[in-house]
LUMKOL-788022 format. One record per residue: x negated, y negated, z negated of N, C-alpha, C in turn; residue in three letters. Coordinates in Angstrom, 2 decimals, always signed. Each point is the difference from the previous one (the first is absolute). Layout:
<atoms>
X Y Z X Y Z X Y Z ALA
...
</atoms>
This chain:
<atoms>
-0.84 +1.18 +0.00 +0.84 -1.18 +0.00 -0.89 -1.25 +0.00 UNK
+0.32 -0.92 +0.88 -0.78 -1.23 +0.10 +0.52 -1.05 -0.98 UNK
-0.92 -0.82 -0.46 +0.34 -1.12 -0.88 -0.79 -1.22 +0.43 UNK
+0.45 -1.16 -0.44 -0.71 -1.24 +0.25 -0.81 -0.34 -1.25 UNK
-1.29 -0.20 +0.19 -0.86 -0.47 -1.09 +0.17 -1.52 -0.04 UNK
+0.78 -0.48 -0.94 +0.35 -1.42 -0.07 -1.22 -0.89 -0.24 UNK
-1.06 +0.54 -0.59 -1.21 -0.79 -0.22 -0.76 -0.22 +1.31 UNK
+0.06 +0.97 +0.90 -0.69 -0.12 +1.29 +0.83 -0.72 +1.04 UNK
+1.34 +0.03 -0.14 +0.88 -0.59 +0.99 -0.11 -1.52 -0.03 UNK
-0.28 -0.57 +1.17 -0.11 -1.46 +0.11 +1.32 -0.64 +0.41 UNK
+0.97 +0.81 +0.40 +1.27 -0.54 +0.46 -0.11 -0.64 +1.37 UNK
-0.99 +0.43 +0.79 -0.25 -0.61 +1.30 +1.06 +0.34 +1.04 UNK
+0.69 +1.14 -0.18 +1.04 +0.40 +0.93 -0.48 +0.81 +1.18 UNK
-1.29 +0.25 +0.07 -0.54 +0.80 +1.11 +0.64 +1.37 +0.10 UNK
+0.29 +0.59 -1.12 +0.62 +1.33 -0.02 +1.42 -0.04 +0.56 UNK
+0.69 -1.11 -0.18 +1.37 -0.11 +0.50 +0.02 -0.15 +1.51 UNK
-1.09 -0.48 +0.58 -0.12 -0.08 +1.46 -0.26 +1.39 +0.57 UNK
-0.89 +0.75 -0.65 -0.33 +1.34 +0.45 +1.13 +0.98 -0.27 UNK
+0.71 -0.19 -1.10 +1.04 +0.95 -0.43 +1.25 -0.74 -0.50 UNK
+0.72 -0.71 +0.89 +1.14 -0.80 -0.45 +1.16 +0.79 -0.58 UNK
+0.14 +1.26 +0.38 +1.10 +0.81 -0.53 -0.38 +0.69 -1.31 UNK
-1.28 -0.01 -0.35 -0.45 +0.71 -1.18 -0.43 -0.86 -1.16 UNK
-0.35 -1.26 +0.29 -0.52 -0.89 -1.06 +0.62 -1.38 +0.16 UNK
+0.27 -0.63 -1.12 +0.45 -1.38 -0.01 -0.77 -0.74 -1.09 UNK
+0.13 -1.31 +0.01 -0.61 -0.81 -1.06 +1.09 -0.25 -1.04 UNK
-0.30 +0.36 -1.24 +0.97 -0.10 -1.08 +0.06 -1.38 -0.63 UNK
+0.83 -0.16 -1.01 +0.16 -1.29 -0.67 -1.27 -0.48 -0.72 UNK
-0.93 +0.94 -0.26 -1.26 -0.38 -0.64 -1.06 -0.38 +1.04 UNK
+0.43 -0.13 +1.27 -0.89 -0.32 +1.13 -1.07 +1.06 +0.22 UNK
+0.32 +1.22 -0.37 -0.88 +1.15 +0.23 +0.77 +1.02 +0.83 UNK
-0.74 +0.86 +0.67 +0.64 +1.04 +0.81 +0.78 +0.97 -0.87 UNK
+1.05 +0.55 +0.59 +0.75 +1.07 -0.66 +0.42 +0.99 +1.08 UNK
-0.09 +1.26 -0.34 +0.35 +1.06 +0.94 +1.51 +0.18 -0.02 UNK
+0.60 -0.06 +1.20 +1.45 +0.18 +0.08 +0.36 +1.32 +0.68 UNK
-0.93 +0.56 +0.78 +0.24 +1.29 +0.65 -1.34 +0.71 +0.19 UNK
-0.26 +0.96 -0.87 -1.30 +0.69 +0.03 -0.22 +0.78 +1.30 UNK
+1.05 +0.58 +0.56 -0.14 +0.74 +1.26 -0.47 -0.92 +1.12 UNK
+0.54 -1.21 +0.06 -0.43 -0.98 +1.01 -1.45 -0.41 -0.25 UNK
-0.36 -0.14 -1.25 -1.39 -0.34 -0.35 -0.95 +1.09 +0.46 UNK
+0.36 +1.24 -0.19 -0.84 +1.12 +0.43 -0.15 -0.01 +1.51 UNK
+1.10 -0.23 +0.72 -0.04 -0.05 +1.47 -0.93 -1.12 +0.49 UNK
-0.02 -1.11 -0.73 -0.81 -1.16 +0.40 -1.47 +0.14 -0.37 UNK
-0.35 +0.99 -0.83 -1.40 +0.19 -0.34 -0.29 +0.09 -1.48 UNK
+1.02 -0.02 -0.84 -0.21 +0.17 -1.44 -0.88 -1.08 -0.59 UNK
-1.03 +0.42 -0.73 -0.86 -0.96 -0.69 -0.84 -0.85 +0.95 UNK
-0.07 +0.39 +1.28 -0.74 -0.79 +0.99 +0.75 -1.25 +0.44 UNK
+1.25 -0.14 -0.40 +0.81 -1.15 +0.38 -0.54 -1.29 -0.65 UNK
-0.58 +0.11 -1.18 -0.52 -1.18 -0.71 -1.51 -0.10 +0.17 UNK
-0.49 -1.10 +0.58 -1.45 -0.17 +0.17 -0.74 -0.26 -1.32 UNK
+0.74 -0.30 -1.06 -0.61 -0.29 -1.30 +0.06 +1.15 -0.98 UNK
+0.53 +1.14 +0.46 +0.04 +1.19 -0.84 +1.04 -0.04 -1.10 UNK
+1.05 -0.80 +0.19 +1.02 -0.12 -1.04 +1.04 +1.12 +0.04 UNK
+0.03 +0.77 +1.08 +0.92 +1.14 +0.08 -0.81 +1.24 -0.34 UNK
+0.40 +0.67 -1.06 -0.75 +1.16 -0.48 +0.94 +1.18 -0.24 UNK
-0.55 +1.19 +0.15 +0.74 +1.20 -0.38 +0.00 +0.08 -1.51 UNK
+1.11 +0.40 -0.58 +0.13 +0.08 -1.46 -1.11 +0.85 -0.61 UNK
-0.29 +1.16 +0.59 -1.04 +0.88 -0.53 -1.37 -0.69 +0.03 UNK
-0.25 -0.75 +1.06 -1.26 -0.71 +0.16 -0.16 -1.03 -1.12 UNK
+1.08 -0.72 -0.31 -0.03 -1.02 -1.04 -0.26 +0.62 -1.37 UNK
+0.63 +1.14 -0.27 -0.20 +0.67 -1.28 -1.45 +0.46 -0.17 UNK
-0.62 +0.48 +1.08 -1.39 +0.44 -0.07 -0.92 -1.17 -0.29 UNK
+0.28 -1.18 +0.61 -0.82 -1.18 -0.23 +0.09 -0.44 -1.47 UNK
+1.21 +0.06 -0.56 +0.19 -0.39 -1.40 -0.76 +0.95 -0.93 UNK
+0.07 +1.29 +0.29 -0.70 +0.97 -0.83 -1.51 -0.17 +0.10 UNK
-0.50 -0.37 +1.16 -1.44 -0.17 +0.20 -0.51 -1.23 -0.76 UNK
+0.89 -0.96 -0.28 -0.45 -1.20 -0.69 -0.13 +0.18 -1.51 UNK
+0.45 +1.14 -0.52 -0.10 +0.25 -1.45 -1.36 +0.48 -0.40 UNK
</atoms>
């Protein structure tokens, strides 16, 4: 499952251009996933040039490595 890393997200909207059916900009001016299947079709975590789209498992491993 993909998630948005809110600390990495700049709110630039680039992801919404690449994947308009899968991602939108939320009220916090950060990306939010609205359709994960569309996101996967568009390229998954490669949709964000800043690395703000991450797989949940990937994020958990990074957190564990920081301990």
